[in-house]
C-alpha positions as a Markdown table, in Angstrom:
| # | Residue | x | y | z |
|---|---|---|---|---|
| 1 | Met | -24.3 | -43.1 | -12.0 |
| 2 | Asp | -27.0 | -41.2 | -14.2 |
| 3 | Ser | -26.2 | -38.4 | -16.5 |
| 4 | Gly | -27.2 | -35.6 | -13.8 |
| 5 | Ser | -24.8 | -37.0 | -11.1 |
| 6 | Leu | -22.2 | -37.3 | -13.6 |
| 7 | Lys | -22.7 | -33.8 | -14.9 |
| 8 | Ile | -22.4 | -32.6 | -11.0 |
| 9 | Ala | -19.3 | -34.8 | -10.6 |
| 10 | Leu | -17.6 | -33.2 | -13.7 |
| 11 | Asp | -18.4 | -29.7 | -12.6 |
| 12 | Thr | -17.1 | -30.3 | -9.4 |
| 13 | Met | -14.0 | -31.6 | -10.6 |
| 14 | Trp | -13.4 | -28.8 | -12.7 |
| 15 | Val | -14.4 | -26.2 | -10.3 |
| 16 | Leu | -11.7 | -27.3 | -7.8 |
| 17 | Leu | -9.1 | -28.1 | -10.4 |
| 18 | Thr | -9.4 | -24.5 | -11.4 |
| 19 | Ala | -9.6 | -23.4 | -7.7 |
| 20 | Phe | -6.4 | -25.2 | -7.1 |
| 21 | Leu | -4.8 | -23.2 | -9.8 |
| 22 | Val | -5.8 | -20.0 | -8.5 |
| 23 | Phe | -4.5 | -21.2 | -5.1 |
| 24 | Phe | -1.2 | -21.9 | -7.1 |
| 25 | Met | -1.0 | -18.3 | -7.8 |
| 26 | Asn | 0.0 | -17.4 | -4.5 |
| 27 | Leu | 3.3 | -18.8 | -5.3 |
| 28 | Gly | 3.3 | -16.9 | -8.5 |
| 29 | Phe | 2.7 | -13.5 | -6.5 |
| 30 | Ala | 5.5 | -14.2 | -3.8 |
| 31 | Met | 7.9 | -14.9 | -6.6 |
| 32 | Val | 7.1 | -11.8 | -8.4 |
| 33 | Glu | 7.1 | -9.6 | -5.6 |
| 34 | Ser | 10.0 | -10.8 | -4.0 |
| 35 | Gly | 12.2 | -10.8 | -7.1 |
| 36 | Leu | 11.1 | -7.1 | -8.0 |
| 37 | Cys | 12.2 | -5.8 | -4.7 |
| 38 | Arg | 15.6 | -5.8 | -3.0 |
| 39 | Ala | 17.4 | -8.9 | -1.3 |
| 40 | Lys | 17.2 | -7.4 | 2.2 |
| 41 | Asn | 13.4 | -7.5 | 2.3 |
| 42 | Thr | 13.0 | -10.8 | 0.7 |
| 43 | Val | 12.1 | -12.6 | 3.7 |
| 44 | Asn | 9.3 | -10.2 | 4.6 |
| 45 | Ile | 7.8 | -10.4 | 1.2 |
| 46 | Leu | 7.8 | -14.2 | 1.4 |
| 47 | Ala | 6.0 | -14.1 | 4.9 |
| 48 | Lys | 3.5 | -11.8 | 3.7 |
| 49 | Asn | 2.7 | -13.7 | 0.8 |
| 50 | Phe | 2.4 | -17.0 | 2.7 |
| 51 | Ile | 0.5 | -16.0 | 5.7 |
| 52 | Val | -2.0 | -13.9 | 3.8 |
| 53 | Phe | -3.9 | -16.8 | 2.5 |
| 54 | Ala | -4.1 | -18.4 | 5.9 |
| 55 | Ile | -5.6 | -15.0 | 7.1 |
| 56 | Ser | -7.8 | -14.9 | 4.0 |
| 57 | Thr | -9.1 | -18.6 | 4.9 |
| 58 | Leu | -10.2 | -17.6 | 8.3 |
| 59 | Ala | -11.6 | -14.2 | 7.8 |
| 60 | Tyr | -13.7 | -15.5 | 4.7 |
| 61 | Trp | -15.0 | -18.3 | 6.5 |
| 62 | Val | -15.8 | -16.5 | 9.6 |
| 63 | Leu | -17.7 | -13.2 | 8.1 |
| 64 | Gly | -16.6 | -12.4 | 4.4 |
| 65 | Phe | -18.3 | -15.0 | 2.6 |
| 66 | Gly | -21.6 | -14.3 | 4.4 |
| 67 | Leu | -21.2 | -10.5 | 3.6 |
| 68 | Met | -20.6 | -11.4 | 0.1 |
| 69 | Tyr | -23.1 | -14.1 | -0.6 |
| 70 | Gly | -25.5 | -14.3 | 2.0 |
| 71 | Asn | -29.3 | -13.2 | 1.3 |
| 72 | Gly | -29.7 | -9.5 | 2.3 |
| 73 | Asn | -30.2 | -6.3 | 0.5 |
| 74 | Ala | -28.8 | -4.6 | -2.4 |
| 75 | Leu | -25.8 | -3.4 | -0.5 |
| 76 | Ile | -24.8 | -6.4 | 1.8 |
| 77 | Gly | -25.5 | -9.7 | 2.9 |
| 78 | Leu | -27.1 | -10.1 | 6.0 |
| 79 | Gln | -27.6 | -13.9 | 6.3 |
| 80 | Gly | -24.8 | -16.7 | 6.8 |
| 81 | Leu | -22.4 | -14.0 | 8.3 |
| 82 | Phe | -20.5 | -16.3 | 10.9 |
| 83 | Phe | -19.0 | -19.4 | 10.2 |
| 84 | Ala | -20.0 | -20.3 | 6.6 |
| 85 | Ser | -21.8 | -23.5 | 6.6 |
| 86 | Gly | -22.9 | -25.9 | 3.8 |
| 87 | Ala | -24.9 | -28.3 | 6.1 |
| 88 | Asp | -28.1 | -27.7 | 4.0 |
| 89 | Asn | -26.7 | -28.5 | 0.6 |
| 90 | Ser | -27.4 | -31.9 | -0.9 |
| 91 | Pro | -23.9 | -33.1 | -2.8 |
| 92 | Ala | -25.5 | -36.5 | -3.3 |
| 93 | Thr | -28.2 | -35.5 | -5.7 |
| 94 | Gly | -26.4 | -32.3 | -6.5 |
| 95 | Glu | -29.2 | -29.7 | -5.7 |
| 96 | Ala | -27.9 | -26.1 | -5.7 |
| 97 | Tyr | -27.9 | -24.6 | -2.3 |
| 98 | Ala | -31.0 | -22.8 | -1.6 |
| 99 | Gly | -30.5 | -21.7 | 1.8 |
| 100 | Val | -29.0 | -18.3 | 2.9 |
| 101 | Tyr | -26.3 | -18.2 | -0.2 |
| 102 | Ser | -29.0 | -18.0 | -2.9 |
| 103 | Ala | -26.5 | -16.0 | -5.1 |
| 104 | Leu | -24.8 | -18.9 | -5.6 |
| 105 | Ser | -27.8 | -21.2 | -6.7 |
| 106 | Trp | -27.0 | -20.9 | -10.3 |
| 107 | Thr | -24.2 | -23.5 | -10.1 |
| 108 | Gly | -25.0 | -27.0 | -8.9 |
| 109 | Val | -21.9 | -28.1 | -7.5 |
| 110 | Pro | -21.6 | -28.8 | -3.7 |
| 111 | Phe | -21.4 | -25.9 | -1.4 |
| 112 | Trp | -17.7 | -26.4 | -0.2 |
| 113 | Ala | -16.6 | -26.3 | -3.8 |
| 114 | Lys | -18.3 | -23.0 | -4.2 |
| 115 | Phe | -16.8 | -21.7 | -1.0 |
| 116 | Phe | -13.5 | -22.7 | -1.8 |
| 117 | Phe | -13.4 | -21.2 | -5.3 |
| 118 | Gln | -14.8 | -17.9 | -4.1 |
| 119 | Leu | -12.2 | -18.2 | -1.2 |
| 120 | Val | -9.1 | -18.2 | -3.6 |
| 121 | Phe | -10.2 | -15.3 | -5.2 |
| 122 | Cys | -10.7 | -13.3 | -2.1 |
| 123 | Gly | -7.0 | -14.3 | -1.3 |
| 124 | Thr | -5.8 | -12.8 | -4.5 |
| 125 | Ala | -7.1 | -9.4 | -3.9 |
| 126 | Ala | -5.4 | -9.3 | -0.5 |
| 127 | Thr | -2.2 | -10.5 | -2.0 |
| 128 | Ile | -2.2 | -7.5 | -4.5 |
| 129 | Val | -1.7 | -5.2 | -1.6 |
| 130 | Ser | 1.5 | -6.8 | -0.5 |
| 131 | Gly | 3.7 | -5.8 | -3.1 |
| 132 | Ala | 2.6 | -2.2 | -3.3 |
| 133 | Val | 3.2 | -1.5 | 0.3 |
| 134 | Ala | 6.7 | -3.4 | 0.2 |
| 135 | Glu | 10.0 | -2.5 | 1.5 |
| 136 | Arg | 8.7 | -0.2 | 4.5 |
| 137 | Ile | 5.5 | -1.6 | 5.9 |
| 138 | Lys | 5.5 | -3.1 | 9.7 |
| 139 | Phe | 4.6 | -6.6 | 9.2 |
| 140 | Lys | 1.9 | -6.6 | 12.0 |
| 141 | Ser | 0.1 | -3.6 | 10.3 |
| 142 | Phe | 0.0 | -5.3 | 7.0 |
| 143 | Leu | -1.7 | -8.6 | 8.6 |
| 144 | Leu | -4.2 | -6.7 | 10.4 |
| 145 | Phe | -5.3 | -4.8 | 7.0 |
| 146 | Ser | -5.3 | -8.2 | 5.5 |
| 147 | Ile | -8.0 | -9.3 | 7.6 |
| 148 | Ala | -10.0 | -6.0 | 7.0 |
| 149 | Ile | -9.7 | -6.5 | 3.4 |
| 150 | Cys | -10.9 | -10.1 | 3.6 |
| 151 | Ala | -13.8 | -10.0 | 6.2 |
| 152 | Val | -15.1 | -6.3 | 5.2 |
| 153 | Ile | -13.9 | -4.4 | 2.3 |
| 154 | Tyr | -13.6 | -7.0 | -0.6 |
| 155 | Pro | -16.8 | -8.9 | 0.4 |
| 156 | Val | -19.1 | -5.5 | 0.3 |
| 157 | Thr | -18.3 | -4.7 | -3.4 |
| 158 | Gly | -18.4 | -8.4 | -4.3 |
| 159 | His | -21.8 | -8.6 | -3.0 |
| 160 | Trp | -22.8 | -5.6 | -5.2 |
| 161 | Ile | -21.4 | -7.0 | -8.2 |
| 162 | Trp | -21.5 | -11.1 | -7.7 |
| 163 | Gly | -23.7 | -11.8 | -4.7 |
| 164 | Gly | -27.2 | -10.1 | -6.4 |
| 165 | Gly | -26.6 | -6.7 | -5.1 |
| 166 | Trp | -27.4 | -3.3 | -6.8 |
| 167 | Leu | -24.8 | -3.1 | -9.3 |
| 168 | Ala | -25.9 | -6.7 | -10.7 |
| 169 | Ser | -29.2 | -5.7 | -10.8 |
| 170 | Met | -28.4 | -2.7 | -13.0 |
| 171 | Gly | -26.6 | -4.8 | -15.4 |
| 172 | Phe | -23.1 | -4.5 | -14.5 |
| 173 | Phe | -21.0 | -7.3 | -15.6 |
| 174 | Asp | -17.4 | -8.5 | -14.3 |
| 175 | Phe | -17.2 | -12.1 | -15.3 |
| 176 | Ala | -13.9 | -12.9 | -13.4 |
| 177 | Gly | -12.9 | -10.1 | -11.3 |
| 178 | Ser | -11.3 | -7.2 | -13.2 |
| 179 | Ser | -13.2 | -5.0 | -10.5 |
| 180 | Val | -14.1 | -7.4 | -8.0 |
| 181 | Val | -10.7 | -8.7 | -7.4 |
| 182 | His | -8.2 | -6.7 | -9.2 |
| 183 | Ser | -9.2 | -3.0 | -8.8 |
| 184 | Val | -10.5 | -3.7 | -5.2 |
| 185 | Gly | -6.9 | -4.9 | -4.3 |
| 186 | Gly | -5.5 | -2.0 | -6.3 |
| 187 | Trp | -7.7 | 0.7 | -4.4 |
| 188 | Cys | -6.4 | -0.7 | -1.1 |
| 189 | Ala | -2.9 | -0.8 | -2.2 |
| 190 | Leu | -3.1 | 2.9 | -3.2 |
| 191 | Ala | -4.5 | 4.1 | 0.1 |
| 192 | Gly | -1.7 | 2.3 | 1.6 |
| 193 | Ile | 0.8 | 4.0 | -0.3 |
| 194 | Leu | -0.5 | 7.2 | 0.2 |
| 195 | Leu | -0.3 | 7.0 | 4.0 |
| 196 | Leu | 3.1 | 5.0 | 4.1 |
| 197 | Gly | 5.1 | 7.6 | 1.5 |
| 198 | Pro | 7.7 | 6.6 | -0.7 |
| 199 | Arg | 10.8 | 4.3 | 0.1 |
| 200 | Ile | 13.6 | 6.2 | 1.2 |
| 201 | Gly | 16.0 | 7.5 | -1.6 |
| 202 | Lys | 12.9 | 6.5 | -4.2 |
| 203 | Tyr | 12.8 | 10.3 | -5.2 |
| 204 | Lys | 15.7 | 12.9 | -5.4 |
| 205 | Ser | 15.3 | 16.3 | -4.1 |
| 206 | Asp | 14.9 | 17.8 | -7.5 |
| 207 | Gly | 12.1 | 15.3 | -8.0 |
| 208 | Ser | 13.6 | 12.9 | -10.3 |
| 209 | Val | 13.2 | 9.2 | -10.0 |
| 210 | Lys | 16.1 | 6.9 | -8.7 |
| 211 | Pro | 15.6 | 3.6 | -9.9 |
| 212 | Ile | 15.3 | 0.8 | -7.3 |
| 213 | Tyr | 16.2 | -2.4 | -9.0 |
| 214 | Gly | 14.7 | -5.8 | -8.4 |
| 215 | His | 17.4 | -8.2 | -6.9 |
| 216 | Asn | 16.2 | -11.3 | -8.7 |
| 217 | Met | 14.7 | -11.1 | -12.1 |
| 218 | Ser | 14.8 | -15.0 | -12.4 |
| 219 | Thr | 12.3 | -15.3 | -9.8 |
| 220 | Ala | 10.1 | -12.5 | -11.2 |
| 221 | Thr | 10.2 | -14.3 | -14.4 |
| 222 | Leu | 9.2 | -17.6 | -12.7 |
| 223 | Gly | 6.5 | -15.8 | -10.9 |
| 224 | Val | 4.9 | -14.4 | -13.9 |
| 225 | Phe | 5.0 | -17.8 | -15.7 |
| 226 | Val | 3.2 | -19.1 | -12.7 |
| 227 | Leu | 0.5 | -16.2 | -12.8 |
| 228 | Trp | -0.2 | -16.7 | -16.4 |
| 229 | Phe | -0.6 | -20.6 | -16.1 |
| 230 | Gly | -2.7 | -19.7 | -12.9 |
| 231 | Trp | -5.0 | -17.4 | -14.8 |
| 232 | Phe | -6.2 | -20.6 | -16.8 |
| 233 | Gly | -8.3 | -21.5 | -13.5 |
| 234 | Phe | -8.9 | -17.9 | -12.8 |
| 235 | Asn | -10.8 | -17.2 | -16.1 |
| 236 | Pro | -12.1 | -20.6 | -17.5 |
| 237 | Gly | -12.6 | -21.6 | -14.0 |
| 238 | Ser | -15.4 | -18.8 | -13.5 |
| 239 | Thr | -17.9 | -21.0 | -15.3 |
| 240 | Met | -18.1 | -22.8 | -12.3 |
| 241 | Ala | -19.2 | -25.8 | -14.6 |
| 242 | Ala | -17.7 | -28.1 | -17.3 |
| 243 | Asn | -19.0 | -26.0 | -20.2 |
| 244 | Ala | -16.7 | -27.1 | -23.1 |
| 245 | Glu | -17.6 | -24.2 | -25.2 |
| 246 | Gly | -17.3 | -21.5 | -22.6 |
| 247 | Ile | -13.8 | -22.9 | -21.1 |
| 248 | Ala | -12.3 | -23.2 | -24.5 |
| 249 | His | -13.4 | -19.6 | -25.6 |
| 250 | Ile | -12.2 | -18.1 | -22.4 |
| 251 | Ala | -8.8 | -19.7 | -22.3 |
| 252 | Met | -8.2 | -18.5 | -25.8 |
| 253 | Thr | -9.4 | -14.8 | -25.1 |
| 254 | Thr | -7.4 | -15.1 | -21.8 |
| 255 | Asn | -4.2 | -16.4 | -23.6 |
| 256 | Leu | -4.2 | -13.9 | -26.5 |
| 257 | Ala | -4.8 | -10.9 | -24.6 |
| 258 | Ala | -1.6 | -11.8 | -22.3 |
| 259 | Ala | 0.5 | -12.3 | -25.6 |
| 260 | Met | -0.4 | -9.1 | -27.1 |
| 261 | Ala | 0.1 | -7.0 | -24.0 |
| 262 | Val | 3.7 | -8.7 | -23.6 |
| 263 | Leu | 4.3 | -7.5 | -27.2 |
| 264 | Ser | 2.8 | -4.1 | -26.8 |
| 265 | Ala | 4.3 | -3.7 | -23.3 |
| 266 | Thr | 7.9 | -4.4 | -24.8 |
| 267 | Val | 7.6 | -2.1 | -27.8 |
| 268 | Thr | 6.3 | 1.0 | -25.5 |
| 269 | Ser | 9.3 | 0.2 | -23.1 |
| 270 | Trp | 11.6 | 0.0 | -25.9 |
| 271 | Leu | 10.1 | 3.5 | -27.3 |
| 272 | Leu | 10.3 | 5.0 | -24.0 |
| 273 | Gln | 13.3 | 4.0 | -22.2 |
| 274 | Lys | 15.5 | 3.1 | -25.3 |
| 275 | Lys | 15.9 | -0.6 | -24.0 |
| 276 | Pro | 13.2 | -3.1 | -23.4 |
| 277 | Asp | 13.0 | -3.5 | -19.7 |
| 278 | Leu | 12.2 | -6.7 | -18.3 |
| 279 | Ser | 10.0 | -5.7 | -15.4 |
| 280 | Met | 8.0 | -3.8 | -17.8 |
| 281 | Ile | 7.6 | -6.9 | -20.1 |
| 282 | Leu | 6.4 | -9.1 | -17.3 |
| 283 | Asn | 4.1 | -6.4 | -15.9 |
| 284 | Gly | 2.9 | -6.2 | -19.6 |
| 285 | Cys | 1.5 | -9.9 | -19.4 |
| 286 | Leu | -0.3 | -9.4 | -16.1 |
| 287 | Ala | -1.8 | -6.2 | -17.4 |
| 288 | Gly | -3.2 | -8.2 | -20.3 |
| 289 | Leu | -4.4 | -10.9 | -18.0 |
| 290 | Val | -6.0 | -8.2 | -15.4 |
| 291 | Ala | -7.6 | -6.5 | -18.1 |
| 292 | Ile | -9.3 | -9.5 | -19.9 |
| 293 | Thr | -10.5 | -10.9 | -16.8 |
| 294 | Ala | -13.8 | -8.9 | -16.7 |
| 295 | Pro | -14.7 | -9.4 | -20.5 |
| 296 | Cys | -13.3 | -12.8 | -21.2 |
| 297 | Ala | -16.5 | -14.6 | -21.6 |
| 298 | Phe | -18.3 | -11.7 | -23.2 |
| 299 | Val | -16.1 | -10.7 | -26.1 |
| 300 | Ser | -14.8 | -12.3 | -29.3 |
| 301 | Val | -11.3 | -13.3 | -29.8 |
| 302 | Gly | -10.5 | -10.5 | -32.0 |
| 303 | Ser | -11.6 | -8.0 | -29.5 |
| 304 | Ser | -9.4 | -9.8 | -26.8 |
| 305 | Ala | -6.5 | -9.1 | -28.9 |
| 306 | Ile | -7.3 | -5.4 | -28.8 |
| 307 | Ile | -7.7 | -5.3 | -25.0 |
| 308 | Gly | -4.3 | -6.9 | -24.4 |
| 309 | Leu | -2.7 | -4.4 | -26.9 |
| 310 | Val | -4.1 | -1.5 | -25.0 |
| 311 | Ala | -3.3 | -3.0 | -21.7 |
| 312 | Gly | 0.2 | -3.4 | -22.5 |
| 313 | Val | 0.8 | 0.2 | -23.4 |
| 314 | Leu | -1.5 | 1.2 | -20.5 |
| 315 | Val | 0.7 | -0.6 | -17.9 |
| 316 | Val | 3.8 | 1.1 | -19.0 |
| 317 | Leu | 2.4 | 4.6 | -19.0 |
| 318 | Ser | 0.8 | 4.1 | -15.8 |
| 319 | Val | 4.2 | 3.2 | -14.2 |
| 320 | Phe | 5.6 | 6.6 | -15.3 |
| 321 | Phe | 2.6 | 8.3 | -14.3 |
| 322 | Phe | 2.5 | 7.1 | -10.7 |
| 323 | Asp | 6.3 | 7.9 | -10.5 |
| 324 | Lys | 5.4 | 11.4 | -11.8 |
| 325 | Leu | 2.9 | 11.5 | -8.7 |
| 326 | Lys | 5.4 | 10.2 | -6.4 |
| 327 | Ile | 3.4 | 7.6 | -5.5 |
| 328 | Asp | 6.0 | 4.6 | -4.7 |
| 329 | Asp | 4.9 | 1.0 | -6.2 |
| 330 | Pro | 7.8 | -1.3 | -5.7 |
| 331 | Val | 6.3 | -3.8 | -8.1 |
| 332 | Gly | 3.9 | -2.1 | -10.2 |
| 333 | Ala | 0.9 | -3.4 | -8.7 |
| 334 | Leu | -1.2 | -0.2 | -9.4 |
| 335 | Ser | -0.4 | -0.2 | -13.0 |
| 336 | Val | -1.2 | -3.8 | -13.3 |
| 337 | His | -4.2 | -4.3 | -11.2 |
| 338 | Leu | -6.0 | -1.1 | -10.6 |
| 339 | Ala | -5.3 | 0.8 | -14.2 |
| 340 | Asn | -6.0 | -2.4 | -15.8 |
| 341 | Gly | -8.7 | -3.5 | -13.8 |
| 342 | Val | -10.4 | -0.4 | -14.4 |
| 343 | Phe | -9.6 | -0.7 | -18.1 |
| 344 | Gly | -11.0 | -4.2 | -18.2 |
| 345 | Thr | -14.2 | -3.3 | -16.6 |
| 346 | Leu | -14.6 | -0.7 | -19.1 |
| 347 | Ala | -13.8 | -3.0 | -22.0 |
| 348 | Val | -16.8 | -4.8 | -21.5 |
| 349 | Gly | -19.0 | -1.8 | -22.2 |
| 350 | Leu | -16.6 | -1.6 | -25.4 |
| 351 | Phe | -16.5 | -4.9 | -26.7 |
| 352 | Ala | -19.3 | -6.9 | -25.6 |
| 353 | Asp | -20.9 | -9.2 | -27.8 |
| 354 | Lys | -24.1 | -11.0 | -27.1 |
| 355 | Ala | -23.7 | -13.1 | -30.4 |
| 356 | Val | -20.4 | -14.7 | -28.8 |
| 357 | Cys | -22.3 | -15.2 | -25.2 |
| 358 | Ala | -24.9 | -16.8 | -27.2 |
| 359 | Lys | -22.5 | -19.2 | -28.9 |
| 360 | Ile | -20.5 | -20.2 | -25.8 |
| 361 | Gly | -23.3 | -20.3 | -23.5 |
| 362 | Thr | -22.5 | -17.4 | -21.3 |
| 363 | Asp | -25.7 | -16.2 | -19.3 |
| 364 | Ser | -25.9 | -12.6 | -20.4 |
| 365 | Ala | -29.6 | -11.8 | -20.5 |
| 366 | Ser | -29.3 | -8.3 | -19.3 |
| 367 | Leu | -26.0 | -7.4 | -21.1 |
| 368 | Ser | -26.0 | -4.9 | -23.9 |
| 369 | Asn | -23.5 | -4.9 | -26.9 |
| 370 | Gly | -20.5 | -2.8 | -26.2 |
| 371 | Leu | -20.1 | 0.6 | -28.1 |
| 372 | Phe | -17.6 | -0.6 | -30.6 |
| 373 | Val | -20.0 | -3.6 | -31.5 |
| 374 | Asp | -23.2 | -1.7 | -32.3 |
| 375 | Gly | -22.6 | 1.8 | -31.3 |
| 376 | Thr | -24.6 | 2.0 | -28.1 |
| 377 | Trp | -23.5 | 3.3 | -25.0 |
| 378 | Lys | -25.6 | 1.5 | -22.4 |
| 379 | Gln | -23.2 | -1.1 | -21.2 |
| 380 | Leu | -20.2 | 1.4 | -21.2 |
| 381 | Gly | -22.4 | 3.6 | -18.8 |
| 382 | Thr | -23.1 | 1.1 | -16.5 |
| 383 | Gln | -19.8 | -0.3 | -16.6 |
| 384 | Ala | -18.3 | 3.2 | -15.7 |
| 385 | Leu | -20.9 | 3.6 | -12.9 |
| 386 | Gly | -19.5 | 0.6 | -11.6 |
| 387 | Val | -16.0 | 1.6 | -11.6 |
| 388 | Val | -16.9 | 4.9 | -9.7 |
| 389 | Ala | -19.0 | 3.3 | -7.0 |
| 390 | Val | -16.0 | 0.7 | -6.4 |
| 391 | Ala | -13.5 | 3.2 | -6.5 |
| 392 | Gly | -15.5 | 5.5 | -3.8 |
| 393 | Tyr | -16.3 | 2.7 | -1.4 |
| 394 | Val | -12.9 | 0.7 | -1.4 |
| 395 | Leu | -10.7 | 4.0 | -1.2 |
| 396 | Ala | -12.5 | 5.6 | 1.3 |
| 397 | Ala | -12.8 | 2.3 | 3.2 |
| 398 | Ala | -9.2 | 1.5 | 3.0 |
| 399 | Leu | -8.2 | 4.9 | 3.9 |
| 400 | Ile | -10.0 | 4.6 | 6.9 |
| 401 | Ile | -8.8 | 1.4 | 8.1 |
| 402 | Trp | -5.4 | 2.2 | 7.0 |
| 403 | Gly | -5.7 | 5.5 | 8.9 |
| 404 | Leu | -6.8 | 3.5 | 12.2 |
| 405 | Ile | -3.8 | 1.1 | 12.2 |
| 406 | Lys | -1.4 | 4.0 | 11.6 |
| 407 | Ala | -3.1 | 5.9 | 14.6 |
| 408 | Val | -2.8 | 3.0 | 16.9 |
| 409 | Met | 0.3 | 0.8 | 16.0 |
| 410 | Gly | 2.0 | 2.8 | 13.2 |
| 411 | Leu | 2.4 | 1.9 | 9.5 |
| 412 | Arg | 6.2 | 2.2 | 8.7 |
| 413 | Val | 9.2 | 0.7 | 10.2 |
| 414 | Lys | 11.9 | 2.8 | 11.6 |
| 415 | Lys | 14.4 | 4.8 | 9.3 |
| 416 | Asp | 17.3 | 2.5 | 10.2 |
| 417 | Glu | 15.3 | -0.6 | 10.1 |
| 418 | Glu | 14.1 | 0.3 | 6.6 |
| 419 | Leu | 17.6 | 0.9 | 5.4 |
| 420 | Ala | 19.2 | -2.3 | 6.8 |
| 421 | Gly | 16.2 | -4.1 | 5.4 |
| 422 | Leu | 12.8 | -5.6 | 7.1 |
| 423 | Asp | 14.2 | -9.2 | 6.8 |
| 424 | Ile | 16.4 | -8.8 | 9.9 |
| 425 | Gly | 14.4 | -6.0 | 11.6 |
| 426 | Glu | 11.1 | -7.7 | 11.3 |
| 427 | His | 12.1 | -11.4 | 11.4 |
| 428 | Gly | 15.5 | -11.8 | 12.5 |
| 429 | Asn | 16.1 | -13.8 | 9.1 |
| 430 | Glu | 18.0 | -13.5 | 5.9 |
| 431 | Ala | 16.8 | -14.8 | 2.7 |
| 432 | Tyr | 20.5 | -15.4 | 1.4 |
| 433 | Ser | 22.5 | -15.8 | 4.4 |
| 434 | Gly | 26.3 | -16.7 | 3.7 |
| 435 | Phe | 26.0 | -15.1 | 0.3 |
| 436 | Gln | 27.5 | -12.0 | -0.9 |
| 437 | Ile | 24.8 | -9.9 | -2.2 |
| 438 | Phe | 25.5 | -6.5 | -3.9 |
| 439 | Ser | 22.7 | -3.6 | -3.3 |
| 440 | Asn | 22.3 | -0.2 | -5.0 |
| 441 | Met | 21.2 | 0.9 | -1.4 |
């Protein structure tokens, strides 16, 4: 095997290994969401998290991948739209696929390795929605929206940023998906919550919040550990090559941001709630991971610590903010993925350092240094424009699609079914059959 073939083989192994880690994050989301909700809805949440990846696979293969990476114009991919095919790729020689998906020609791994890596990211965006609309949404309505996000919503903004679209041409950077994945999932979730309304009993008549506690903090904690582990595929894997310097740096920035966010969320929760709330601590970790996802390859290790520090504070304050607005998010998905997806995207414009990019081999030809690096506003302005554009499109599209689903089949289960739990009403199952479960409602 010559050196070129060996490099392709190693790159392919790295891409697939990290894609498998991102796939494993589905378990993490299932554990977090089910643990932070009530026992009577556990089967429903597990079913949503399980089936959503099957839906993602089919929708992304049939249409989404072509819309995102197909050659087209600045707004959308127009080629390779139906049933993605890598038949023209040449894995034997490692030649980059130069057919209708030229936006991915920068990495020389075989086509299906590229496709699978991008697929697991699409599945993550869809999974984010599940927890935010938990405990009151019809199963079939959630499944229908999952098709839409994977086939249409996620791929369009993905094309703008990763598929060679207009934001990419303007110099917008999002290395591993703070905007492409997390804020897209967050905006879709927000639209769903707005049309669904809060859970019964969440807000008292005087406007105060009645806490609805998760039923199993053990599985929630397990889930966050799984997600923290999976993020070492999510971020370092986005090199899509076995770049030793890049992988090492990104792993460090990813982990440090998470660790700092855990600590800052703990302190913030302790100060505001008088006790350290485990759910806040767990979501603090996820907030740090989301916030570092966009800038992980563009910032110094020291900057990643600051990003994590801010993220941990932001996630706690965001939870209180959404409750003030009576936006009921059972698992804190909006605070983790939306608030910190936006912050992480802007953090590129604050902390990006071209010297770091040069050292670790990150392609950053059109990247400008961040505001806190050399005092220039250019990159922050571009990042802010991207945030607004993604928010505008995704929120509008999601509201339209959720609205159509609501008009045709309804979004919310009946009151008696919500009170009894969706497990029996929607699935005819119980997660803990034969066990005595104590519930606050």
